[in-house]
C-alpha positions in Angstrom: 155.6 177.2 130.8 157.9 175.1 128.7 158.0 175.2 124.9 156.4 171.8 124.6 153.4 172.8 126.6 153.0 176.0 124.6 153.2 174.1 121.3 150.2 171.9 122.3 148.1 175.0 122.8 147.8 174.8 126.6 147.7 178.0 128.6 148.0 178.1 132.4 146.0 181.0 134.1 145.7 181.2 137.9 146.2 177.5 138.3 143.6 176.5 135.7 144.5 174.7 132.5 142.6 175.5 129.3 143.0 173.2 126.4 142.4 175.4 123.4 142.5 172.6 120.8 139.7 170.7 122.6 137.6 173.8 123.1 137.8 174.8 119.5 137.0 171.3 118.3 133.5 171.5 119.8 132.8 175.0 118.3 130.3 175.2 115.4 131.1 176.9 112.1 130.0 180.5 111.8 127.2 179.6 109.3 125.9 176.8 111.7 126.0 179.2 114.6 124.0 181.7 112.6 121.4 179.1 111.7 121.1 177.9 115.3 120.6 181.5 116.4 117.9 182.1 113.8 116.1 179.0 114.9 116.2 180.0 118.5 115.0 183.5 117.5 111.8 181.8 116.3 110.4 181.2 119.8 107.4 179.4 118.5 109.5 176.8 116.6 112.1 176.6 119.3 109.7 175.8 122.2 107.7 173.5 119.9 110.8 171.5 119.3 111.3 171.1 123.0 107.7 170.1 123.6 107.4 167.6 120.7 110.9 166.2 121.6 109.8 165.7 125.2 106.6 164.0 124.0 108.6 161.7 121.8 111.1 160.8 124.5 108.2 160.0 126.9 106.5 157.8 124.3 109.6 155.8 123.8 109.3 154.7 127.4 105.6 153.8 127.0 106.1 150.4 128.5 107.2 152.1 131.8 104.2 154.5 131.8 101.3 152.3 130.6 101.5 148.6 131.1 99.4 145.7 132.4 102.5 144.2 134.0 104.3 145.4 137.2 107.5 147.4 136.8 109.1 145.4 139.5 107.7 142.9 142.0 108.9 140.7 144.9 108.0 137.1 145.6 109.5 134.9 148.4 112.4 137.2 148.9 113.3 137.4 145.2 112.9 140.4 142.8 111.3 140.1 139.4 111.0 142.5 136.5 107.9 141.5 134.5 108.1 144.4 132.1 111.4 143.1 130.7 111.3 139.4 131.4 108.5 136.9 130.7 107.7 134.8 133.8 105.3 131.8 133.7 102.5 131.5 136.2 104.3 128.5 137.7 107.1 130.7 138.9 104.6 132.1 141.5 103.1 128.8 142.4 100.4 128.7 139.7 99.5 125.8 137.4 99.8 127.4 133.9 103.2 127.5 132.1 102.1 130.5 130.0 102.9 134.1 131.0 101.3 135.2 134.2 98.3 137.5 134.0 99.3 139.9 136.8 96.0 141.7 136.9 94.0 138.5 137.6 93.0 138.0 141.2 94.4 134.4 141.1 97.9 135.6 140.4 97.7 138.4 142.9 96.5 136.0 145.5 99.5 133.8 144.7 101.9 136.7 145.0 100.3 137.8 148.3 100.6 134.3 149.7 104.3 134.4 149.1 104.7 137.7 151.0 105.1 139.4 147.6 104.5 142.9 146.4 104.0 144.7 143.1 105.0 148.2 141.8 102.7 149.2 139.0 103.2 151.9 136.3 101.1 155.1 136.5 98.6 153.6 134.0 98.1 149.9 134.8 96.9 149.1 131.3 98.6 148.5 128.0 97.2 149.5 124.6 95.7 146.0 124.0 94.6 145.4 127.6 90.8 144.6 127.9 89.5 145.7 131.2 87.1 143.0 132.5 86.1 145.0 135.5 84.5 148.1 134.1 81.8 149.7 136.2 79.3 150.3 133.3 78.8 149.6 129.7 81.6 150.4 127.3 82.7 152.8 126.0 83.2 153.9 129.6 83.4 157.5 130.5 86.6 159.1 131.9 87.3 158.2 135.6 90.1 157.7 138.0 90.6 154.2 136.7 90.6 155.3 133.1 91.7 158.9 132.7 90.3 159.3 129.2 87.8 156.5 129.4 87.7 153.3 127.4 86.9 152.4 123.8 84.1 150.1 122.7 86.1 147.0 123.6 87.1 148.2 127.1 90.7 149.2 126.2 92.2 152.2 128.0 92.2 155.3 125.7 95.1 157.0 127.5 97.3 154.0 126.9 96.3 153.7 123.3 97.1 157.4 122.7 100.6 157.0 124.2 101.4 153.9 122.1 99.6 155.3 119.1 101.6 158.6 119.3 104.8 156.6 119.3 103.7 154.4 116.4 102.7 157.4 114.4 106.0 159.3 115.0 108.2 156.3 114.3 106.2 155.4 111.2 106.3 159.0 110.0 110.1 159.3 110.6 110.8 156.0 108.8 108.6 156.9 105.9 110.2 160.4 105.7 113.7 159.0 105.9 113.3 156.4 103.1 111.2 158.8 101.0 114.0 161.4 101.2 116.6 158.9 100.1 114.6 157.8 97.0 113.4 161.4 96.2 116.8 163.0 96.6 118.4 160.2 94.5 115.9 160.6 91.7 115.9 164.4 91.8 119.7 164.6 91.9 120.1 162.2 88.9 117.7 164.2 86.8 119.1 167.6 87.7 122.7 166.8 87.4 122.7 164.9 84.1 119.9 166.8 82.5 119.1 166.2 78.9 117.5 162.9 78.0 117.8 161.6 81.5 115.9 164.5 82.9 113.3 164.3 80.1 112.6 160.6 80.6 112.7 161.0 84.4 110.2 163.9 84.3 107.7 161.9 82.2 107.9 158.9 84.5 107.4 161.1 87.6 104.4 162.9 85.9 102.8 159.6 85.0 103.4 158.1 88.5 102.1 161.3 90.2 99.0 161.1 88.0 97.9 157.8 89.5 95.0 157.9 92.0 97.3 157.2 95.0 94.6 156.8 97.6 92.5 154.4 95.5 95.6 152.3 94.5 96.6 152.0 98.2 93.1 151.0 99.2 93.0 148.4 96.5 96.3 146.9 97.5 95.6 147.0 101.2 92.3 145.2 100.7 94.2 142.2 99.2 96.1 141.4 102.4 96.2 142.4 106.0 99.1 145.0 106.1 101.6 145.2 108.9 103.7 148.3 109.6 106.6 147.2 107.3 104.3 146.3 104.4 102.4 149.5 104.8 105.6 151.5 104.9 106.8 149.9 101.7 103.4 150.5 100.0 103.3 154.2 101.0 107.0 154.6 100.0 106.0 153.8 96.4 104.2 157.1 96.2 105.6 159.3 98.9 109.1 159.8 97.4 107.9 162.2 94.7 107.5 165.1 97.1 111.2 165.9 97.1 112.0 165.3 93.5 111.1 168.7 92.2 113.0 170.6 95.0 116.2 168.6 94.6 116.0 168.6 90.8 115.7 172.4 90.7 118.7 172.8 93.0 120.9 170.4 90.9 119.9 172.1 87.7 120.8 175.5 89.2 124.3 174.5 90.5 125.5 171.8 88.0 127.2 174.3 85.8 128.8 176.5 88.5 132.5 177.2 88.3 133.5 174.9 91.2 131.5 172.0 89.6 133.2 172.6 86.2 136.6 172.8 88.0 135.9 169.5 89.7 135.1 167.9 86.4 138.2 169.3 84.8 140.3 167.7 87.6 138.8 164.3 86.8 136.4 163.9 89.7 133.8 161.2 89.2 130.2 162.3 88.7 129.1 160.6 91.9 131.8 162.4 93.9 130.8 165.7 92.5 127.1 165.2 93.2 127.8 164.0 96.7 130.5 166.4 97.8 129.9 169.6 95.9 126.3 169.8 94.7 124.2 167.9 97.3 125.1 170.2 100.2 123.5 173.2 98.4 120.4 171.1 97.6 120.1 169.9 101.2 119.3 173.4 102.4 116.0 173.5 100.6 115.4 169.8 101.4 115.8 170.2 105.1 113.2 173.0 105.3 110.7 170.6 103.6 111.3 167.6 105.8 109.1 168.6 108.8 106.1 169.1 106.4 106.8 165.8 104.7 106.8 164.2 108.2 103.4 165.8 108.8 102.1 164.4 105.6 103.4 160.9 106.4 101.6 160.9 109.8 98.4 162.2 108.2 98.4 159.5 105.5 98.8 156.7 108.1 96.0 158.3 110.2 93.7 158.6 107.2 94.1 155.0 106.1 93.5 153.7 109.7 90.4 155.9 109.9 89.1 154.4 106.6 89.9 150.9 107.8 92.6 150.2 105.1 95.6 150.8 107.4 97.0 148.8 110.2 95.0 146.0 111.9 92.9 146.9 114.9 95.4 145.1 117.1 97.9 148.0 116.7 97.4 151.2 118.6 96.3 153.7 116.1 95.1 157.3 116.3 93.1 156.9 113.1 91.3 153.9 114.6 90.5 155.9 117.7 89.0 158.6 115.5 86.9 155.9 113.7 85.6 154.7 117.0 84.7 158.3 117.9 82.7 158.5 114.7 81.0 155.2 115.4 80.2 156.1 119.0 78.8 159.6 119.0 77.5 159.0 122.5 81.1 158.7 123.7 82.6 162.1 122.7 85.8 161.5 124.7 86.9 159.0 122.0 86.8 161.5 119.1 88.0 164.5 121.1 91.0 162.6 122.5 92.1 161.5 119.1 91.4 164.9 117.5 93.4 166.9 120.1 96.3 164.5 120.1 96.6 164.8 116.3 96.0 168.5 116.3 98.7 169.2 119.0 101.2 166.9 117.3 100.8 168.2 113.8 100.7 171.8 114.9 103.9 171.5 116.8 105.6 169.8 113.8 104.4 172.7 111.6 105.9 175.2 114.0 109.2 173.3 114.1 109.2 173.3 110.2 108.7 177.1 110.2 111.6 177.5 112.6 113.8 175.3 110.4 112.8 177.3 107.3 113.7 180.5 109.0 117.1 179.0 110.2 118.1 178.1 106.6 116.8 181.3 105.0 119.9 183.3 103.8 117.9 186.5 103.8 117.4 186.3 107.6 120.0 187.7 109.9 120.0 188.6 113.6 119.8 192.2 114.3 
């Protein structure tokens, strides 16, 4: 081996070439490896992460699992993808220029007349599809056609659960993300500067936290019909306070450490010190709190939907499904489906939160 090859860190062994630099680049730091090992040691949290992660990934492809449009179809020798592209009925020989209703017998007869075929998803209903061919009165009991039955307007419960799960998770993640940004910013400012800034900030937080949050949200949502974005902003006004106390305590604890004072003496700006030197320590306690904050965000959305002050009924909502179960006691599959979906989702998130807490606990070490 020549000197140049050796200087690049390449070693030849039995005809194989191992690039040490590339291999070491993808290795985690010892502290990160210890935290990952602690998380994996918590079997309940580790497997819960895999389960909830798989459920999230599947829900992101809900349109390919539950839809009232074929995944792919053929007509007169051409291939169409109705899930991704909107085709008018006139494309299949119909008279209407609006999107084709593929479940109607008229459209299916047109497709069959053109030697066509349709490949449907496993659940041929979307969250807002009204089944006009139910066998009995709605809510209809579970059957081969509707695995978990229908609600009181003949919509498939399984499809609404899949889409509702995705909506709840995405809404909870968005609310948790933006709440964390606001809460960390406020808590870091109070804890780092202290003094009058901390005093005034604490009084504002205490007054804001003393407001009857649920009643204020109900009053505001009754003034207009909220959409997911408006409801997200509304809940963000109150949800950010959950992290303020945790971040503030960490910044108060570390703001006078030697390395922070040394950074000040070297002329570093306050924002750089907060971001580079103090925030990493505060993030340890913050990250352990995030899964529980996500749980609270999902529960808040579900509660508002259940009370009728959340999203409109046109959106797939687990809370609205629970409200239907309450209003239709004779159809227990409605309430039970919503209950078990929420119970499993929130339980898995709590287990993941416990695993994250154990991973960042400095007192835990693998034996």
